[in-house]
Steps between C-alpha positions, in 0.01 A plus 500: 500500500636839401395671826694247708806562281470877555461446873809277512703755303397778739599295804834417339568870440420573864723215617793631294429860610432615143221746572422858590257640747244746363321714758179684422460700822678590822353225714760296689618181337454173686811380680456143373393428147375153408617406146189297416268779606713763323487289182122484521478874550733561208291276276180680602664837441628393157163356404334830587770694318457296180126558517549877563340487843638796696345378825824309545652816651220513756536134592876465531736717704798339327594203286815297456562508124734230363769627265481410130175308518235584244162347577205551269167438671279629219433148371406363841136503601418645840333176615812300418720753675282500811493119511879493483535755781261306720700183433829653617370715784681480830298345778 
């Protein structure tokens, strides 16, 4: 599945510290960041960005953007994306 491949690539970038932190406001950053949760947030942010949904800046205070990773979510249906996110959610 393509979404699982994207997710794995994101986690690998985080593991190898190939990312940058993008802040959207002055709220304090969390002291501990969970890679799996950050990857989910990044994927949600990117999905919204590809679909031109500017609410992403209201939802996220920051994201951890992997370097040199181009993900195109425009061919992925929202239902499929939501099913994937629910499958990988942290309990």
